[in-house]
N, C-alpha and C positions, 0 to 999 in steps of 0.2 A: 696573791702577787699574780703579775701579768705571766710570769715564768709557770707558777703553779697551775695556772688555769689551763695554759698550752699542755702541760704535763699531763694533766686530767683529760684534756680532749685526746691527746696521743695514745693514752694508757687504754682509753674506752671506745677507741674507734671501730672495734668490730663487736662492740657490745649492743645489744638492744636499747639500752637506756642512753646511748651516745647522744641522739637527738634529744633528749629530754635534758641533759646536763648542759648541752650548747645553747638551748633556748634560754633555760633559766639564767645562764651566766651573762648571755648577751642583751637580754630583754628586762631584767628585774622583776618578771612576773612572780607572784606568789604561787607557791606549790600547787595550792587548790584551784588557782587559776589555771594553771598549765594542764593539770589533771582533767579539767573540765572542756579542754578545747576540742573543737570538732574540725574535720576538715572542711566543713561548710564556713568555719571562721577563718579560715586561711586562704588569703588571696596570695599566692607564691609567685604569680607572674609579676605582681605589683610589690611584692617583699612586705606584706603586712598581716598581722594578726589581730583580730578583734576579740576582746575580752567580754563575753556577755553574762558569764556565769561562774560559779564556783563549786568544786566537788568536796563535799564535807560529809564527815560520818556523825550521824546523830544517834543518841540512844533511844532503841525501840524502833528506830526508821530505817538505820542502816546507811548505806552511801546515797546521798541524795544531792540533785543539783540545786544550789541557792543563789540568791540575788548576791551580786558582787558587794565586797565591804562597805564600800561608799558610792556615792554618785559618780565621783571622779574614778572609780575603778572601772566603769565602763569606759573602754578607751580602744583606740587603735594603736599598735605598737608597730613602727617600721623595722625591718629586719635587715641585719648584714647580708651579704650575699652569701657568707660562709654559712650562716644559719638557714638560709633558704636551701642551699645545697644539702646540708644535713637533714633538712626536713623531706626533702625530695628522695634523698637515699632510704629514709626511714620507711617512706610510702611505698616506693616501688619495689624495695628490695626487701628489708627485715618484713614489715606489716603482709606485704604481697606472699611471702613464703610462709608465714604464720597463718594466713588466711586458708592457705592450700593445705597445709598440714592439719589444720583445725577439723576441716570438712563440715560436716554437718553440726559439729560443737561451736562453730564461729557464730557470734552474735554481731549483727550488722549495727553497731551503735553510731559510727562514724567518729568515733573518739581517737584522736591522733595517738595519744600515748595510754595504751590500752594493754590488758593482758593477753596471753597468747591465743586466747579464745575471743577477744573483742570487748571484754567486760571492763568497767571502770577500774582504775588501780588503786589500791590501798596506800595510803600515805606511809605508812609503817613498813611496808614491803618496798617502796622507793627508797626510803631512809637507809634500810639493809643493805640494798644494791648500791646505794650512793658510796656508804662506807667501804663496801667491797672495792670499787672503783678506785676510791682514795687510796686503800693499800697497795693495789696494784700499780698505782702511780707513785708509790713511795712518799704519800703526803700526810699530814697529821690528820687527826680527826675535826671534822667540821659538820655542821648539821647542813641539810639539804637548803634551808633558809638563808644560810650564809651566803648562798650564791647571790642572791637577790642583793645582799649588802656588797658584796664583791662588784656587781654590775654598777651599783650607784658610784661607789668609791672609785673605781676604775675612771668612769665617766666624768665626774667632778675633778679629779685629778689631771685630767687630760683637757681640762678647759671648757668641759660642755657646760651650758649655762643652766643653773639650778632650777630654772622654771621648766626647761626641757625635762630635766631628770625627774622633776616632781610628775609631771604628766606621763612620762614613762612608766613611773613605779605606781601612779593610780593614788598617790598621796591627796589628802583633802586640802591641804593648804602648803606654801611653800614653806611657811614656817616650819612646819613638821618635817620637811625634808632636810632643812637646814639645822633643826635642832638634832635630828637623828644621826646626822652626818657632820657635826660640828668638830669632829676629830680632822676633818679634811681642811677645815677653813683656815689654819696656820699656812699650810701648802698653798692654798690658792691667793692668799695674802702675800705669799713670798713670789709668787709667780706675777703678780699684780704689781709688785714693786720692780721686778725685773723689767716688765714691760715699760713701766713708766722711765725706768733709767735709759732703756734704748731710745724712748722719744726725746727725752730731756737731758740725759746725763752729760752729752757733750757741751751743752749750753750752760749748765750748772758748773761743771768742772773748767 
């Protein structure tokens, strides 16, 4: 819910993963897409992130960058001002301090959400930190991937057009978006009925 997202953000405000939780919950990016983001993919002045790759662990190869899941997964996502602010704090505060602390151990990968030495993050480690953040916020168990569903559900229930949500999520078709979030449809229909009532209710009655 909106309240639970706020509680997560507040509880993790001082955590090095705070900007990642904010980004996932406000953009609907897949975790692998977010972990593959580089600062070169971010235009924070214009408030945009461009998804060009995903991070994946493959047997025998370790962590590698791969092509996005679908052609539509290559996309540019516009950011809320709060997300831009969180990313700036992450870059200028947390990551800058970690770079200094790491010294010669720092690897300049340009990755936005990296380890304390600049290397790519393991999804399993991120999940563990997410569960810790949930506990600190007094929230029930969720998967990191549920932040993607949260973003989509909140946007749809607030009246954002499904086509826009499809483009944000990188779904191949709008049918996939509507099928995945079919539980939201009744709420959208109720709101549609209220809008029509405002338009024509006085005439009909």
